[in-house]
C-alpha positions in Angstrom: 0.1 0.6 0.1 1.2 3.5 -1.3 2.3 5.9 1.8 0.3 9.6 1.6 2.6 11.5 0.0 4.4 14.1 2.3 4.8 17.9 1.4 8.6 17.5 0.1 10.5 17.3 -3.1 13.5 15.4 -3.6 15.8 17.3 -6.2 19.0 15.2 -7.4 21.6 17.3 -9.0 23.3 14.5 -11.6 27.1 14.6 -13.2 28.6 11.5 -14.7 29.0 8.9 -12.4 25.8 6.4 -13.9 26.7 3.6 -11.1 26.2 6.0 -8.0 23.3 7.7 -9.3 21.3 4.1 -9.5 22.3 3.3 -6.7 21.2 6.2 -5.3 17.9 6.2 -6.9 17.0 2.9 -6.1 17.4 3.7 -2.6 14.8 6.5 -2.7 12.8 4.4 -4.2 12.7 1.6 -2.6 12.9 3.2 1.0 10.7 6.2 0.5 6.7 5.3 0.3 5.8 8.6 1.0 8.0 9.8 -1.7 5.8 12.9 -3.6 8.1 14.3 -6.5 11.8 13.0 -7.3 13.7 15.6 -9.5 17.0 14.6 -11.3 18.5 17.2 -13.3 21.5 16.2 -15.9 23.9 18.9 -15.5 25.4 18.1 -19.0 26.9 15.0 -17.8 29.2 14.1 -20.9 28.8 10.0 -19.8 26.0 8.3 -22.2 25.9 6.0 -19.5 23.4 8.9 -18.1 21.2 9.4 -21.1 20.8 6.0 -20.9 19.7 5.9 -17.8 17.7 8.7 -18.1 15.6 6.6 -21.1 15.5 3.6 -18.8 13.7 5.8 -16.4 11.4 7.2 -18.8 10.2 4.2 -20.1 9.3 3.4 -16.3 6.4 5.8 -16.6 6.7 6.6 -12.9 4.6 9.8 -12.2 6.5 10.4 -8.9 10.1 10.9 -11.3 10.7 13.7 -13.0 13.7 14.3 -15.7 15.5 17.4 -16.4 18.5 18.3 -18.1 20.9 21.5 -18.5 22.0 21.9 -22.2 25.1 22.6 -21.2 27.3 22.5 -18.2 26.4 24.4 -15.2 27.8 23.2 -12.3 26.3 21.7 -8.9 25.4 25.5 -8.0 23.3 26.4 -10.8 21.6 23.0 -11.1 20.5 23.2 -7.4 19.3 26.7 -8.3 17.4 24.9 -11.2 15.7 22.1 -8.5 14.7 24.6 -5.9 12.7 26.4 -8.4 11.1 23.8 -10.3 9.7 23.0 -6.8 7.0 25.6 -4.8 7.9 23.2 -1.9 9.9 22.1 0.5 13.2 20.6 -0.8 15.5 18.3 -0.1 18.7 18.3 -2.1 20.0 15.1 -2.1 23.7 14.3 -3.9 23.7 11.8 -6.2 26.5 9.6 -4.3 24.2 9.1 -1.7 22.5 6.1 -0.5 18.9 6.8 2.0 17.8 4.4 4.4 14.2 3.2 6.4 12.5 6.4 7.5 15.0 8.7 6.1 12.6 11.6 4.4 9.9 11.3 7.3 12.2 12.0 10.1 13.8 14.8 8.1 9.9 16.4 7.5 9.0 15.4 10.7 12.1 17.5 11.9 11.5 20.2 9.9 7.3 20.3 10.8 8.7 20.8 14.9 9.9 24.9 14.1 9.1 27.2 11.4 12.2 28.9 12.5 14.2 25.9 11.3 15.8 26.8 7.8 17.7 23.4 6.7 17.8 19.8 8.0 20.8 17.5 8.0 20.7 13.8 8.7 23.8 11.7 10.0 26.1 9.9 7.4 29.3 8.0 7.8 31.0 11.2 5.7 29.3 14.5 6.5 31.7 16.2 8.5 30.6 18.0 11.5 27.3 15.8 11.0 29.6 12.1 10.9 28.6 9.2 12.9 30.4 7.7 14.7 33.1 10.1 15.7 32.9 13.8 14.3 34.2 15.6 11.2 35.5 11.8 10.3 34.8 10.5 6.5 34.0 6.3 7.0 33.6 4.2 4.1 30.0 2.7 3.2 28.8 0.3 6.5 28.1 -2.4 5.8 24.5 -2.3 7.3 23.8 1.0 6.9 20.0 0.0 7.6 21.8 -1.5 11.6 23.2 2.0 11.9 20.5 4.2 11.4 17.9 1.8 13.5 20.6 2.9 16.4 20.6 6.3 15.8 16.6 6.2 15.4 16.8 4.4 19.1 18.9 6.8 20.5 17.6 9.7 19.6 15.1 11.8 21.8 14.6 13.4 19.3 16.4 17.2 19.8 16.8 18.7 16.6 20.2 20.0 18.0 21.5 23.4 16.1 24.0 23.2 13.8 26.3 26.6 12.9 25.5 25.4 9.2 24.0 22.3 7.3 26.1 19.5 5.4 24.9 19.9 1.7 25.2 15.9 0.7 21.6 15.2 1.8 20.2 18.7 3.4 16.1 19.7 3.5 15.7 23.3 2.6 12.4 24.9 3.5 10.7 27.5 1.5 10.0 29.9 3.7 13.8 29.9 3.6 14.1 30.2 0.3 11.8 33.2 0.4 13.4 35.3 2.9 16.8 34.8 1.8 16.7 33.6 -2.0 18.5 30.5 -3.8 22.2 29.7 -4.2 24.7 32.3 -4.8 26.1 31.8 -7.8 29.1 33.4 -7.2 30.7 29.8 -5.6 30.6 28.7 -9.1 30.3 25.0 -9.7 29.9 24.6 -6.2 31.4 23.9 -2.3 30.7 26.1 0.4 27.5 27.5 -1.6 25.0 25.6 1.6 27.4 27.3 4.2 26.6 30.5 2.8 22.7 29.9 2.6 22.7 28.6 6.0 24.7 32.1 7.3 22.4 34.0 5.6 19.1 31.8 6.8 20.8 32.3 10.3 20.9 35.8 9.9 17.5 36.2 9.0 16.4 34.3 12.7 16.4 30.7 10.9 18.0 27.9 12.8 20.0 25.0 10.6 19.5 22.0 12.6 20.6 17.9 12.8 18.0 15.9 12.4 19.3 12.7 14.7 16.8 10.7 14.0 17.7 9.8 10.2 21.3 8.4 8.8 22.0 8.9 4.9 25.5 7.1 3.2 27.6 9.3 1.7 30.3 7.9 -1.0 32.3 11.8 -0.6 33.6 13.4 -3.1 32.6 11.7 -6.0 30.7 15.6 -7.5 33.8 17.5 -7.5 37.4 14.7 -8.3 40.1 16.1 -8.4 39.2 19.4 -8.1 37.7 19.7 -4.2 40.8 21.5 -2.8 40.8 24.3 -5.5 36.6 24.6 -4.7 37.4 24.4 -1.4 40.3 26.6 -1.2 39.0 29.4 -3.4 35.5 29.2 -1.9 36.0 28.9 1.6 38.2 32.2 1.3 34.8 33.6 -0.1 32.8 32.6 2.6 35.1 33.7 5.1 35.0 37.3 3.5 31.9 37.6 3.8 31.3 35.8 7.5 34.9 36.7 8.9 33.6 34.7 12.5 32.5 31.5 10.4 36.2 29.2 10.7 36.4 30.1 14.7 32.5 29.2 15.3 33.0 26.0 13.2 36.1 25.5 15.3 34.3 26.2 18.9 31.7 23.9 17.4 33.6 21.0 16.8 36.4 21.4 20.1 32.5 21.5 22.0 31.2 18.3 20.1 27.6 18.6 21.3 26.7 15.8 19.1 28.7 13.4 21.1 26.1 12.3 23.6 23.6 11.2 21.0 26.8 9.3 18.6 27.8 7.9 22.2 24.1 6.7 22.9 23.7 5.1 18.9 27.2 3.1 19.4 26.1 1.8 22.4 23.5 0.0 21.0 25.7 -0.7 18.2 28.4 -2.4 20.4 25.7 -4.4 21.9 24.6 -6.5 19.0 28.1 -7.7 19.5 28.5 -11.6 20.5 30.8 -11.0 23.2 29.6 -11.3 26.6 29.3 -8.2 28.4 31.9 -7.5 31.6 30.7 -5.2 34.4 34.3 -3.3 36.2 32.3 -2.4 40.0 34.8 0.4 41.7 34.3 3.1 43.8 34.0 6.4 42.1 37.3 7.7 43.0 39.3 5.1 41.5 41.6 6.1 38.6 41.7 4.9 35.1 45.1 4.0 35.1 43.9 1.2 37.5 41.2 -0.4 35.1 42.4 0.8 31.5 45.4 -1.8 31.1 42.8 -5.1 32.0 40.3 -3.3 29.6 43.1 -3.3 26.4 44.3 -7.0 27.6 40.6 -8.2 26.7 39.0 -6.2 24.1 38.8 -8.3 22.2 37.1 -10.7 24.1 34.9 -8.8 26.4 32.2 -5.2 26.0 33.7 -3.9 29.1 31.8 -1.6 31.2 32.8 0.5 34.1 30.2 0.8 37.3 32.0 4.3 39.1 29.9 3.5 42.7 28.8 6.4 45.1 26.2 5.3 47.4 23.2 4.8 45.3 24.2 6.8 42.4 26.3 4.7 39.5 28.0 6.0 36.5 28.3 3.6 34.2 30.7 3.9 31.5 30.5 1.9 28.3 34.3 1.1 27.2 33.3 -0.9 24.0 32.6 2.0 21.8 35.4 4.4 20.3 34.5 7.3 22.5 33.4 6.3 26.0 29.8 6.6 26.9 28.5 7.4 30.4 25.1 6.7 31.7 24.3 8.5 35.1 22.1 6.3 37.2 20.3 6.3 40.4 18.7 3.6 42.6 15.5 4.9 43.5 14.1 5.3 46.6 11.5 2.3 46.1 14.0 0.5 44.1 15.7 -2.6 45.5 19.3 -3.8 45.4 18.2 -6.5 43.3 15.8 -4.8 40.7 18.8 -2.2 40.2 21.5 -4.8 39.4 18.8 -6.6 37.3 17.9 -3.7 35.1 22.2 -2.8 34.8 22.9 -6.6 34.0 20.1 -6.7 31.5 20.4 -3.7 29.5 23.8 -3.9 29.0 24.0 -7.5 28.6 26.4 -8.5 31.5 27.7 -11.9 31.9 30.4 -11.3 34.4 31.2 -8.8 37.1 34.1 -7.9 38.8 34.8 -6.1 41.5 37.9 -5.3 44.4 36.0 -7.0 46.6 33.1 -8.8 45.9 31.4 -9.0 49.2 31.5 -5.2 49.5 28.9 -5.4 46.9 25.1 -5.2 48.3 24.1 -8.6 48.8 20.3 -8.3 46.7 22.5 -7.1 44.3 24.9 -9.9 44.3 21.7 -12.6 44.5 20.2 -11.0 42.0 23.4 -11.3 39.5 23.7 -15.1 40.5 19.6 -15.8 39.5 20.6 -14.4 36.0 23.9 -16.5 35.8 26.2 -13.9 35.6 29.5 -14.7 37.1 31.1 -12.6 40.0 34.8 -12.7 39.6 36.4 -12.2 43.5 38.5 -9.6 42.2 39.1 -7.2 39.5 42.6 -8.6 38.8 40.6 -12.1 38.7 41.1 -13.8 35.2 38.2 -14.0 33.0 36.4 -17.4 33.4 36.4 -19.9 30.9 34.3 -20.8 29.2 32.8 -17.7 29.3 29.4 -17.0 30.5 27.1 -16.6 27.7 25.4 -12.6 27.0 22.2 -12.7 28.9 19.5 -13.7 26.0 16.8 -11.7 27.0 16.2 -8.2 29.3 13.7 -8.7 32.1 11.1 -5.3 32.7 13.7 -2.4 33.4 11.9 -1.3 37.2 13.8 2.2 37.1 12.3 4.8 35.0 15.9 6.4 34.7 17.1 2.9 33.1 14.0 1.9 30.7 16.0 4.4 28.3 19.5 3.6 29.3 20.6 3.5 26.2 19.2 6.3 24.5 20.0 10.0 24.5 17.3 10.8 27.0 18.7 8.5 30.0 22.4 9.6 29.5 21.9 13.4 29.3 18.8 13.1 31.9 16.8 14.7 29.1 13.6 14.9 28.7 11.1 16.7 25.9 7.4 17.0 25.8 7.4 16.3 22.0 9.8 16.8 18.8 10.3 20.7 18.9 9.6 21.0 22.7 12.4 22.5 24.8 14.3 19.8 26.8 14.4 19.4 30.3 17.9 18.2 31.5 18.7 17.4 34.9 21.2 19.2 36.9 23.4 16.3 37.7 23.5 14.9 34.4 25.8 15.6 31.7 24.0 19.1 30.1 23.0 18.6 26.8 26.1 20.6 25.2 24.5 21.9 22.1 22.0 24.4 24.0 24.7 25.7 25.7 27.4 25.7 22.9 25.4 25.6 19.9 22.2 28.0 20.3 24.8 30.8 22.1 27.4 30.1 19.0 24.1 31.0 16.6 23.5 34.4 18.5 26.7 35.1 18.2 26.9 34.8 14.5 23.7 36.8 14.4 25.0 39.4 16.7 28.1 39.6 14.5 26.0 39.8 11.2 24.0 42.8 12.3 26.9 44.9 13.4 
């Protein structure tokens, strides 16, 4: 059954690379049941394979597909503008070297609809600069299972739709209201590179926001559109951008240093790590124990176990996930009406713990030890004890989590202690948890940007 079409058009500028274009279009048609209009614009590709592919698409007779061609090569900026102009609605500009995942367009549209001030929406990707996953500003190869990554990000998002200093042009939803307010991309950027940053900065100056859709993931091969010219175009157009917005580079550097998206990425990485067949090993230590006392043991067995460090301070436990590239911390508190048994079972089930190590197991709450034993968890009497062999299997299923703060333990909500009344609503952040850094850093940066532009 065809889903109801969404009020947004998808525009794909095309120049050569027929294989990439085919994979992109196939993914859009297969994973976008709500697709209204897909516009492909051939920017004068000399490769005859593009013409052949367009003919094949035309022969399908799919009313959702519009095929256009420039009489001569105009470059990405002008071709994107043609796509923005041919539509009268919001538009997703999608690079031809992308592969979309399930729910991508629905998520982008929901994000855009959450706040009329939003100008652009960018999803996570394997290769998207400040929106890269699992680490910021790193380009990763195409993942073996993009749907698995997308599912982990969806499950880890509140979503909060955090602000960005600029959108990233590989896949960017552009609101019609923002286009009407600030105009199209500036042709001064030539064939391309930096035109989307310029647009985003102009939109911010006009009172709009550029945001991340933290519940969407789109694969990006990267670098195909400007193969061989990336350095030349990047150097020229960055100089033009900085000339117009002298604070741009400093603003982006500050954003990268603060890395406000780290919490969301970390929660998703933790979910992905849980799918590993390696058993989970929980090191229970006092809150004051130094990393140097734990790390050698973790490094020595990293290929054998998923490691977690629980730093305890009475009823407050901070569980650090060491099974991911960037350490993730979950601040957990035992509720007054919650038994130590329920608390221990919830932690073991949530992180699929098979082994617990403690400097002195006898110091652990008796109910917690009993609960872990009942689950088949092996408890080592000393943190230096060797890993039992054979290793106990990872817990096959999770019993109900009694603590509301644990129920979403692998989501961004629990990791930050944040709660939202819904998309677009203010996120409430607990004072004892790691604050939503995007609120403390990104929004002031955007405010500073508007102030400087207004001077």
